[in-house]
C-alpha positions as CSV (number, residue, x, y, z in Angstrom):
1,M,-0.1,0.1,0.2
2,I,1.6,3.6,-1.0
3,K,1.3,5.5,2.0
4,S,3.7,8.5,0.5
5,W,4.4,10.3,-2.7
6,I,8.3,12.1,-3.0
7,F,8.6,14.4,-5.8
8,D,12.0,15.9,-7.0
9,M,12.0,19.5,-7.5
10,D,13.7,21.0,-10.7
11,G,11.8,19.1,-13.5
12,V,9.0,17.9,-11.5
13,L,7.6,21.0,-9.9
14,I,9.0,23.7,-11.6
15,N,10.0,23.8,-15.0
16,S,13.9,25.5,-13.6
17,E,16.3,23.3,-15.8
18,P,15.9,26.1,-18.0
19,L,17.0,28.8,-15.6
20,H,19.5,26.1,-14.2
21,Y,21.1,26.0,-17.5
22,E,20.8,29.9,-18.4
23,V,22.8,30.5,-14.9
24,D,25.5,27.6,-15.9
25,Q,25.9,29.0,-18.4
26,L,26.4,32.3,-17.7
27,I,28.9,31.6,-14.8
28,L,30.5,29.1,-17.9
29,E,31.6,32.9,-19.6
30,E,32.2,34.6,-16.5
31,Q,35.0,32.1,-16.3
32,G,36.1,32.4,-19.9
33,C,34.7,28.9,-20.9
34,P,31.7,29.6,-22.4
35,V,29.9,25.8,-23.5
36,E,26.6,24.6,-25.4
37,P,24.0,23.4,-23.4
38,S,24.2,19.9,-24.5
39,Y,27.4,20.1,-22.5
40,L,25.4,20.3,-19.4
41,D,22.9,17.9,-20.2
42,R,24.7,15.1,-17.7
43,F,24.7,17.2,-14.9
44,V,20.6,17.1,-14.5
45,G,19.6,15.7,-11.1
46,M,23.1,16.2,-9.9
47,T,24.3,18.2,-6.4
48,N,25.7,21.3,-7.2
49,E,28.6,20.6,-5.4
50,A,29.0,17.7,-7.7
51,M,28.5,19.2,-10.5
52,W,31.0,22.0,-10.2
53,K,33.5,19.7,-9.4
54,T,33.6,18.0,-12.2
55,I,33.3,20.8,-14.4
56,K,36.2,22.5,-12.8
57,A,37.8,19.3,-13.7
58,D,37.4,19.3,-17.2
59,L,37.8,22.9,-18.1
60,G,40.5,23.6,-15.6
61,L,38.7,26.6,-14.0
62,S,40.5,29.0,-11.2
63,A,37.3,29.4,-9.1
64,S,36.9,27.2,-6.4
65,V,33.6,25.0,-6.0
66,E,32.4,26.7,-3.3
67,E,32.8,30.3,-5.1
68,L,31.0,28.6,-8.3
69,T,28.2,27.1,-6.1
70,D,27.8,30.1,-4.0
71,R,27.4,32.3,-6.9
72,Q,25.0,29.7,-9.0
73,V,22.9,29.9,-5.8
74,S,22.6,33.7,-5.6
75,L,21.8,34.1,-8.8
76,K,18.7,31.4,-9.1
77,I,17.4,32.8,-6.0
78,D,17.4,36.5,-7.4
79,L,15.6,35.0,-11.0
80,I,13.3,32.8,-9.3
81,R,12.2,36.1,-6.7
82,Q,11.9,37.8,-9.7
83,R,10.5,36.0,-12.6
84,D,6.4,35.0,-12.6
85,Y,7.1,31.2,-11.7
86,R,4.4,28.5,-11.3
87,A,4.1,24.8,-10.3
88,I,4.2,22.4,-13.6
89,E,1.0,22.0,-14.4
90,G,-0.7,19.5,-13.1
91,V,1.3,19.3,-10.0
92,P,-1.1,20.9,-7.8
93,E,-4.6,18.9,-8.6
94,L,-2.0,16.1,-8.3
95,M,-0.8,17.0,-4.4
96,E,-4.5,18.3,-3.7
97,S,-5.7,15.0,-4.4
98,L,-3.4,13.1,-2.6
99,K,-3.6,15.3,0.3
100,K,-7.2,14.6,0.3
101,Q,-6.7,11.0,0.5
102,G,-4.5,11.1,3.7
103,I,-1.0,10.8,1.6
104,S,2.1,12.3,2.9
105,M,4.3,14.5,0.2
106,G,7.5,14.9,0.7
107,V,10.3,16.4,-1.6
108,A,13.9,14.6,-2.5
109,S,15.7,17.6,-4.2
110,S,19.3,17.6,-5.3
111,S,18.9,21.4,-5.0
112,P,20.0,23.2,-2.3
113,R,17.9,23.5,1.1
114,V,17.5,27.2,0.9
115,L,16.8,26.7,-3.0
116,I,14.3,24.2,-2.3
117,R,12.6,26.6,0.6
118,V,12.0,29.6,-2.0
119,I,10.6,27.3,-4.5
120,L,8.1,25.6,-2.5
121,E,6.9,29.7,-1.6
122,K,7.0,30.6,-4.7
123,L,4.6,28.0,-5.9
124,D,1.8,28.0,-3.2
125,L,3.1,24.1,-2.6
126,E,4.5,24.0,0.8
127,K,1.2,23.6,2.3
128,Y,1.0,20.1,0.8
129,V,4.9,19.1,2.0
130,S,5.5,17.4,4.9
131,A,9.2,17.0,4.8
132,W,11.7,18.2,2.3
133,E,15.9,17.5,1.9
134,S,18.3,18.5,-0.2
135,A,21.0,15.7,-1.9
136,E,23.6,17.8,-0.5
137,E,23.0,17.0,3.2
138,V,23.3,13.6,2.9
139,A,26.2,11.1,2.3
140,Q,25.3,10.3,-1.1
141,S,24.0,12.3,-4.0
142,K,21.7,10.7,-6.9
143,P,21.6,8.5,-8.3
144,A,22.3,6.7,-4.8
145,P,19.1,6.3,-2.7
146,D,20.0,8.3,0.4
147,V,18.3,11.4,-0.2
148,Y,14.9,9.4,-0.9
149,L,15.4,6.9,1.9
150,H,16.0,10.2,3.9
151,V,12.8,11.8,3.0
152,A,10.9,8.3,3.1
153,N,12.3,8.2,6.6
154,L,11.1,11.5,8.1
155,L,7.8,10.9,6.3
156,G,7.6,7.7,8.7
157,S,7.1,5.4,5.6
158,K,8.7,2.3,4.4
159,P,10.7,2.9,0.3
160,E,8.4,0.1,-1.0
161,E,5.2,2.8,1.1
162,C,6.6,5.5,-1.8
163,T,6.2,6.2,-5.0
164,A,8.9,8.8,-6.7
165,V,8.1,11.2,-9.1
166,E,11.5,12.1,-11.4
167,D,12.7,13.7,-14.9
168,S,16.6,12.6,-14.7
169,G,17.9,9.3,-15.2
170,S,20.1,10.0,-12.1
171,G,16.7,10.6,-10.2
172,V,14.9,7.2,-11.2
173,R,18.0,5.7,-10.9
174,A,18.0,6.7,-7.3
175,A,14.6,6.1,-6.2
176,K,14.6,2.8,-7.7
177,A,17.8,1.7,-5.6
178,A,16.1,2.7,-2.8
179,G,12.9,0.3,-3.2
180,M,10.4,2.7,-4.1
181,T,8.2,2.7,-7.4
182,C,9.1,5.3,-9.5
183,I,7.2,7.5,-12.3
184,G,9.3,9.3,-14.8
185,F,8.2,12.4,-16.1
186,K,9.6,13.2,-19.7
187,N,10.2,17.1,-19.3
188,P,11.3,18.1,-22.8
189,H,13.1,20.9,-20.4
190,S,15.5,18.2,-19.0
191,G,17.3,17.6,-22.0
192,D,17.9,13.9,-23.1
193,Q,17.3,12.0,-20.1
194,D,17.4,8.0,-19.8
195,L,14.1,7.0,-17.7
196,S,13.8,3.6,-19.0
197,P,14.4,2.0,-15.4
198,A,10.9,3.8,-13.9
199,D,8.0,2.1,-13.3
200,R,5.7,4.2,-16.0
201,I,6.7,6.9,-18.5
202,V,4.4,9.5,-18.4
203,N,4.6,13.0,-20.8
204,S,2.5,15.3,-18.5
205,I,2.0,15.2,-14.9
206,K,-1.7,15.6,-15.8
207,E,-1.4,12.2,-16.8
208,I,-1.2,10.8,-13.3
209,K,-4.1,9.8,-11.4
210,C,-4.4,8.6,-7.8
């Protein structure tokens, strides 16, 4: 029996992946290392620290990983607050339906905690979410299952009692490694993602019925 649903955030609750691409490209331009958007596809679902460690090694950036992540988070928060972002179509309705059925909800994101909080408030979704965590706060980031297992524990549910919703290959692998049912959301803004390990793949959140 499913007792809890756990959502990824970027690309599932909000179409923020274009913002991430925009900010990351801007930072790399500032560093004198412009890249094509396709270069960034492999980092979807990865923590900021892990992403910048890899990019710094790839491109030989002079800035520290801490400087790069701080700049990234600051820019994203400013732009999210300035722009008219709304939840992805179908998300509020799905969460309202789950709430009426007494199903608890959580968020397991690779974004920093401060960004999760800002986005949940921006989208007016915090009223549905009982627990949330950043993959930056657990031992291993996605595709390891750590963040999903942690959020399930916060919700008081066993992994097999949880359904996860993900838009990235690493996120789907994390949810399945945790022992959860996983719905893969094929978001066109999230780049070329392998969602094949998911139990079900949808092209719209509105397709998900519960």
